N, C-alpha and C positions, 0 to 999 in steps of 0.2 A: 504493500500500500504506500503510495506516494504521500509524503507529509506536505500539508499546505504551507505556503510561504508565510512565515510569521511577521514579515516586515511590510510596512504600509507607507510608501513615499508620496501619497497623494497630498495635495494642498489642504492643510487643516485636518487631515485624517489623524485620529488619535493613535499613537504608537502602542504596541503591546506593552511597553514599559516606559514610563515617563521618568527619565533620568535627570538628576541634578537640579530640581526645582523645589526642593524642600523648603528653603528659606522664603521663597516667594509665596508658597502656599501658607506658611505660618503667618506671614505678614498680612495676607488677605484675611486669614481667620481673625487676626487682631482687629482689622477694620470692621469685620462683622460684629465684633463685641462692643463697639462704641455705644455708650448710652444715648448720645446724641451724635448724629453724623456731622463731624467736623472735617473729616478727611475722606476724599474720594480716591479713586485709583486711576492712574495712567500706566498702562503696560506697553512698553515700547522696545524697539530693537529692529535689526535688519530683517529682510525677508529670509525665511528658512531657519530662523532661530527658535521657532516654536511658540509664537505668541498666541495664535488661534488655538493650537493644541492645548496650551496651558489654560486658556480661557474656558474652552468648552469641555476639555477632558478632566480638569481638576477643580478649577474655581467654581464652575457652575454646580457640579455635584456637591461640593463642600457647602455652598450657600444653601442649597435645598435641604441638605442634611441638618443644617442649623435652623431650619424653620423659615427660610426666606423664600419669597417668590422670585423667579428669574425670568426676564424677558429681554429682548433686544434684537439686533439685526446687524447686517453689514451696511455701512453707509456708502452708497454709490455717489458718484460725482453729481448726479442730478439733484441731490439734496441741496446743493449750493444755490440752486436757482432762487429760492425764496424762503422767508421765514415761515410762510404758510405750509410749504412742503415739509419742512422739519416738523411742524405741529402735527401734520397728518401722519408722519412716520411714527411719532410718539403715541398718538391715539391708536393707530393700528396695532402697534406692538403691545400696548397696555391692554387692549381689548382681548388679546389672546389669553391673558391670565385672569381677566375680570369677568368674562362672559359666563363663567360658572357660578358667580356670586349673585344671590338675590339682593335686591335693593330694599333697604329699610327706608320707607318713604319719610319717616320722621328724621332720620339721619340726613338724607339728601335735602329735604326741605329746610333743615337746620342751617345749611350753608347757602340757602337762597335759591335753590333750584326746585322747580315743581314739575315732575314728569307728567306728560300729557297722556301717556298710554293707559288704557283702561284695564289691561289684564290684571288679574288678582296677584299673579306672581311676575314681577319684572326683574330681569337680570341686567347687570351693568355691562351690556354688550356694546358693540361698536356703534350701533345706531343711537343708543341712549347717550353714550359718551360724546358722539358727534353733535347731538342735539344740545348737550350741556355746553360744549365748546362754542357753538353758534349763538346760543342765547346769552352768554356771558358778555356784558358790555366791556369796552375798553380795548386795549392793544392786544396783539397776539400773545404777548407775555402774560397779560392778565388772564386770558382765556386758558392758556396752558396751565397756569398755576391753579385755576379753578378745577381743571380736570384732574391734576395730580392730587390735590387736596381731597376731592371727592373719591378718587380711587382708594386712598388710604382709609377714609371713613368707611368705605364699603367692605374692604378686606380685613380691617382691624379686628372686628368682632370674632373672626375665625381663629384668632390667636397667632397669626403669622408674625414673625419678628420684624419684617420689613420687606422692601421690594428692591431688587437689583435691576437697574437698566444698563445693559452692556452693549456697547457699539464697537464693532470691529472696523478696520480701515478708516478710523476717525480722522486721519490726516486729510481726508478728502473734504471735510467740513471747513468752510472758510467764509469770512465776511466779504461782501462785495460792495464797497463804497460807491463804485461807479453805477450800481443799480439800486443804491439805497436799501440794500438788504444785508442784515447782520445776523444770520442764523447761529453762528458760533457764539457771538456775544449774548444772544438771546438764551441759548442753552445754559451758559454759565450763570447769567443773571437769575434765571428761573430756579435753578437748583440751589443757588446760594440762598434765595428767598425762602423756599419751602423748607430747607434744612434749618434755617434760623427759627422756623416755627416748630421745630422738633419732629417733623415728619420724616420717618426713617426710609427714605428712598435714596439708595446709594448709586452713584454714577460711576460706571467703569468704562474707560475709553482705551481702545487698543489701536496702535498704529505705528508707522515708521518714525524714525527719530525726529522728523520735522514736526511731529504732533505737539509736543509740549511747548516749544518756542511759539507756535501759533496760538496756543491757549493764552500764554502770558502776553503776547502782543495784543490779543483781543481784550483781555481784562487782566490787569496787573495782579489782582487778588488771586488769580489762578495759582500763583506760586504757593499760596497758603491753603489752597482748596484741595490740592491733590498730593498724594504720595506717588512718586514716580519710581516704578520698577523698570530697570533697563536689563533686558535679557541679553546675555552674552553667550558666546560659544561655550561648550562644555569643557571642563577640565579632563585630564587624562583618565582618572578613575571613573568619572561619569560616562565618558566616551565608551570605555570598555563594558560598563554595565548596559549601556544602550545597545551594544552589539551582541553581548553574550546572553543577557537575561531573557530576551524574547525566545531564543532557541531553547533555553533550559526550561522556561515556563511551559512551553507547548510540547516539551518532551520530544523534540525532533530527533530523528535517528542519526543526524550528522551535526557536527559543530565546527566552527572555524578554528583553524590552527592558531597558536599564539602568534606566528608570523603574520597570518592574515589579519588577525585582530589589530595588531600594531600598525599594519599597513593601512587598514581602513580608518583607524583613529587618526592617522597622520594625514591621509589624503582628503578626508572629510573636513579637515580644519576644525573639527569639533562642533560643526553646525548640525543640529538634529535632522533637518531634512536631508542633507547630504549623506549622513550616516544611514538613514532609512533607504535612500536611493541605492547606494553602493551595496548595502547588505541584501536588498531585494534582488538586484541584478545578479549578484554572486550566487544567491540561492537558486535563482532561475537557471543560471549556468550549470549549477550542480544537477538540477533536475533533468537537464538535457544530456547528461553524461552517464555512462554506465560504469565507469571505473572510479567514481568519487570526485571530490572537488579538484578543479584544475590547479596548476601551480599558482599559489596565492599571490606572489609578486606580480606575475604577468597578468593574472586575472584582474586584480585590483587596478593596475595601471590601465588595462584595456577599458574597464568600466568607467574609470575616471575620465577617459577620453570620450566615452559615450555621454557622460554627464555634460561635457563641454557642448556637445551638439544639442542635447535636449534642454539644457538650462540656460547656457550663456549665449549660444550662437544667435538665437532669435533677437536678443537685445542688441548684440553687436551689429547685426545686419541692418538695424534701423538707424544707425548713426551715419553721418556723412563722412567722406574721406577726410576732410579737415578736422572734424570732431575726433576721428580715430587718431589723427596725428597728436592732437591735444591729450587724448586719453593715454597714448603710449608714453608721452612725456611725464604725465602724472604717475603712471605705474612704475616708472623708472626712478621716481623720487625715493630717497631713503625712508621717508615716513609715510609712504603712500598707503600702507595698510591701516594707518591710524587717521591722520588728518593732514591737510596741506592748505596753503594760502595762495592767493592770486599772485603774490610776489614770488613765491617759490616756483610756480609754474613758469612765469614770465622769464625769470632768471635762467631756469634750466633749459628753456627753449632756445636761448642764445647759444648753447653748447651742442644742441641737437642738429641733425641734418634738416635741411629745409628752411623755409622762411620762419623767423621767430615770431612769437606772439607778443603783442603789447599788452600791458595790464588791462586796458579797457576792452581789448578784444577777448582776453581770457575771461573777464567778468561776464561779457555778453554770451560767450559760448557755454560757460558754466550754468548760466541761467537756462539756456536751452536744454542742457543735459539734466538739470534739475526737473524741468517739466517732463522730460522723458523717463524720469525715475531712476537714473543711473548715479546721480550725485545728490547729496543734500548738504545744507548749510546748518551748522550747529549754532548754539546761542552765543558763542564767542566769536562769531564771524569767520570761522574756519570751515573748510569743506571736507567731506569724506565720501567714499563710495557707499552708495545705498544698497548695493548688492554684495553679499558676502563672497569673498575670494575672487572678486572681479579683477583685481590687480594681477593675481596669479594667472588668470585666463589671458589677460592682455599681454602679459610678458611671454606666455607661451606662443601667442599669435605673432608677436614681434620676432621671436626666434625663427618662426617658420618662413617669414618673408625676407630674412637675411640671405643675400645671394651666396 
């Protein structure tokens, strides 16, 4: 009988074993124990570091086990269009967890809303929530606050501890002054207001490293409103656990050799997605052979090259030739795996082949690369690659084009 592959490299798919995130889980448990919500959560890091997996696979079950309701979604870029669309996103997500709760008319009427429906049993479903939103006078923020307050009044009698609203890809949420739309500021203002009233609705935002700077830019009080967890690559011990424990847990008839484990740990860079990808492909390679696992060094190297094609090449093919020149200069910088400045790039370009880049040209091109999701700017005005191990990939590409 062929053993099923124990690894899951899909985007956001929970791995069979979540390695190296114990401290983050404990910190979230502390946030859930707050008597009054003073601190919300920002979970950030590069793609492939396991943000969505931690959110859905560990934090969500933990919150539910502690008596919290959980709802949320992935924020697409269309949410940026207007404050109204953000409000509809919140209402839709809240209604998923409230539609099972019957409405106590005295409670609802106590906050100034009088349901018009004649049924003997009324649930706080999307239609009723939408009606409350529309009938509440004032700005969009006033309407959302009314919905959130009513939501808590409806679910509180059931004994729940609170509500978690969790949004992934939250870096897509942005204010648009040119359209007089401020959905990000609106979100922060609303949650600060309801939490001041002691309503236990916890906000969890997950996204790329650009997320927290955007929050602070929108509202300076965001620095005091959030606990920021930055997920990084796994250490050596956790890398090996992520490789070996899924096989042991599922009692697979084969196991990676120590040489293969070390090779995977090294070539993955410690990024959980890359670990899952390489292990999955190696296991598939084994299933296709009759005489056992192939030579681990050759196999891992081969699969690492396949990762180049599946993960990096699509991004690389979208940039222009001139942008590639700039990226090659960046990848050759001594600190390219951490962070770099416009001046670093401009100075290095003078020593490289081809036409050098002026500081203004570098800034312009970095802006385009940021929009393409390859680069991000941190709070200190420095830049970094937004894709893990992209510098390594670029250096490999540079070697291939050398005559």
